[in-house]
N, C-alpha and C positions, 0 to 999 in steps of 0.2 A: 899447369892447367890439368884438370881432371878430365879424362876421357869419358868417365861415367859419373858426372856430377849428379844427374838424375838417372836412376836405373829402375825401369819397370820390368820385373822379371816374372814371366809365366803367370801373369795375374788373371784370375777369374773372379767374377763378382756375380752373385745371385741376390735378387730381391725376394724377400719372403712375403707371402700373402696368404689369405685364407684359402685361396684356390691352389696353393702350392708355390713352388719356386719359379722365378723367371730369370733365366741366365741372360745377363746383359753383356758381359765381357767374357771372352774365352781365350785363355792362354796368351794374353797380350804381352808382347816383348818389344821394348825399344829403349834407347839411351839418349840423353842430351848432355853434351859436353859443357864444361864451365864457360859461361858467357854466351852460350848458344841460345837461339830463339827458335822454337819448334811450334808450328801450327798444326792443329788436329782438325781434320775435316771428315765428313762422312754423312751418310743418309740421316734424316731426322729420326731421332729415337734410338740411335745405335749405341748410345752410352757415352757421348763426349763429355757431358757435364758430370756424369758419374765418375769418369776418369779424373776430372779436375779435383773432385772431392776426395778421391783416394790418394792422389799425390799430396794434397794439403794435409792429409791426416784426419779429415772430417768423417771419412768412412774407412773401414778395414776390409781388405780383400777376403773373399771367401776362400781363395787359395792363391798361392804365389806371394811375392814380396816386392816392396817398393823401398828403394834406398835413396837418401839424400846425403851427398858427401860421404858415402860409405856407411851411413847409419840407417838402420831399418826404421821406417816410418810406422809408428804405432799409435800416434796421437797428434793433434795439431801442433805445428812447429812455429816458434817465434821468428824464425828466419824466413818465413814464407809470407808474402803479401798477396792479397786477392782483390780483384775488381770484377764486378758482375754487371749484367745487362741493366739491372735496375739499381742505380746508385742511391741506395737508401741512406738518408741522413736524418739527424735529429733536428727537428724544426726549432726546438727551444735553444739550440746552440748555434752560435754564429759559424760562418764558414771556417774561420781559423780554428775554432774550438772543435769543429767536426774533424778537421785534419789532424789535430793533435791527440785525438782520442786513443789511437793505438799506443802512443807513447805513455799515456797514463796507465796502460795495462802492462806493457813490456818493459818500460823504463820509469817506474814510479819515483825513483830517486833523482831523476833528471830535473834540473832547475826549470822553473816555469819560463824564464826568459830564454833559455836554450830551446825549449820546446817551441815557443812562439817564433824564434828566429828561424828554426828549421822549417816550420810551416810556411812562413813568409817567403823563404827562399824558393820552395817548391811552387807556391802559388804564382810567384813572379815568373818562374820558369815556364809555366803553362799559360801565361798571359792574363792572370787574374789579380795582378797587383792593383790595389784599391778596392777590392771586393771582400777583404778579410772580415769586415764586420757586418756583411749582409747575412740575411737568413736564407736557407735553402729555397724557400718559396719565391724569393726575389730573383732567382737565377733561371736561365733557360736550360733546356735539357743538355745541351752541349757543355754548358758551364758546370752543371752538376756533375757530369761525367769527368770533367777536368779535376774537380774537387775530389772525386772518388779515386782518381789515379794518384793524386797527391797523398791522400790518406793511406793508400796501399803501399806507398813508397816512403812514408815519413820515418819509419823505424829502420830504414836502410836494409830491407830484406835481401837475402842472397838469391831468392827465387821469387818471381812474380808470375802469378797465374791469372790470366785474363779469360773470363768465361763470357764470351759474346758481349763485350762491354760497349760496342758501338752499334749493335744491331737495331736499336730503336731510334736511331738518329737519322736525319735526312742526309742525302748523299753528299751535299757540300760540307756539312759539319763533320760527317764521318771521315771524309778525305782529309780535312783539316786536322783532325785528331790523329790520323795515321802519321802525319808529319810531326805532330807533337810527340808521339811515341818514340820516333827515331831520336828526337832531341833529348827526351828523358833517358833513353838507353845510353846515349853518349855521355850525359852528365851524371847519371846515376846508374852505373853498370849493374846488371842483374842477369840471371839465367831465366829465360822466359818460356812459358807454355801458353799458347793462344788457342782457345776453343772458338771456332767460327764456322758459319755457313757461307761466308763470303769468300769466294776463291781469289778474287782480286786482292782482298785484304790479306789473305794468307801469304801470297807471294810478295806483297809489298812490305810486310812487316817481318817475315820469318826468314831464317837461313835454310830451313827445310820444312817440307809439308808431309805429314803422315795422313794417308787416307785409310780410314777404318772401314771394314766390311759391314754389311748389314748385321743386325743382332742375331746371335751373340757375336760381338765384334772382336776381330783380331786385326793385326796390321795387314792391310791388303797391298799397299804401295807406298814407297818412300821417294819423294821428289826433292832433289837438291836444287835450291833456288839459285839461278845464275843471272843476277841483276847487279847493277852498280852498287857499291857499298853506300855511297851517298845518293839516296833515292829521291826522285821527284815523281809526281803523278805522271809526267810524260813517259817515265820508264814503263808504265803499264801498257803503252801503245806500241812498243817495239816488237819486232819479229820474235825475239826470245821470249818475251812475256806472253805473247799470243800463243806461241807453241806450248809453253808450260800450262797455260790456262786450258788449252784444248786437251792436253794429257789428263789434267785433273778432272775435267768434265766427263771424259770417257771413263775414267776410273770410278766416278760417282755413279754413272749409268750402270756400270758392271756391278757395283755394290748393291744398287737398288734392286737388281734382278736376282740376287743370290737368295 
């Protein structure tokens, strides 16, 4: 196991505009071990989504470095999967063809039957067996997000970055997908980064929660999650969970005043 599978080292990021530079992240430092799952929370606008783009290689730090498996990130990586709040899909493609799209890019020599079998396996894993030939417009929001998760995992990435993927869903669907995520992580192991505003979501899904300060953001607090490995929604109502949520709420209040 790598102690530093993901290493964010002294990272600063500035957006350039006509009015000058806006510093979003300032000397950000943290590590995620192999197979770990880290949630990132913090005040709105503090740079959480910017951080996800930096780790995936979609953006380059203004200063500092990011490493995946000891290799410096300088561009998008094939071993990284991403799922976003808005599960954008191509309407002219069926569900299964939307899922296999990443394989067409990163594994062009893979046989069509193998791509299809891989997609069918994942769709069945998230409860969408029988929906392979539907169009995106025929699916509910929760179903589209399940397809998005399958698409993010279809090429078996070593790192999965989730940027508020459940934020637009109703509470019942959101909690259902939290449990789906645990099932996916068990069957399709990955090292995860979750960007979220939902503190309950952070402790339900992650092994640790990083609280970012207000902009320009740095690491303000690190919480080690102490819940049962096999989690159920009932875990969120235990004294341990309530204590952790209260700690996180207080840290967010501190961050908002900075």
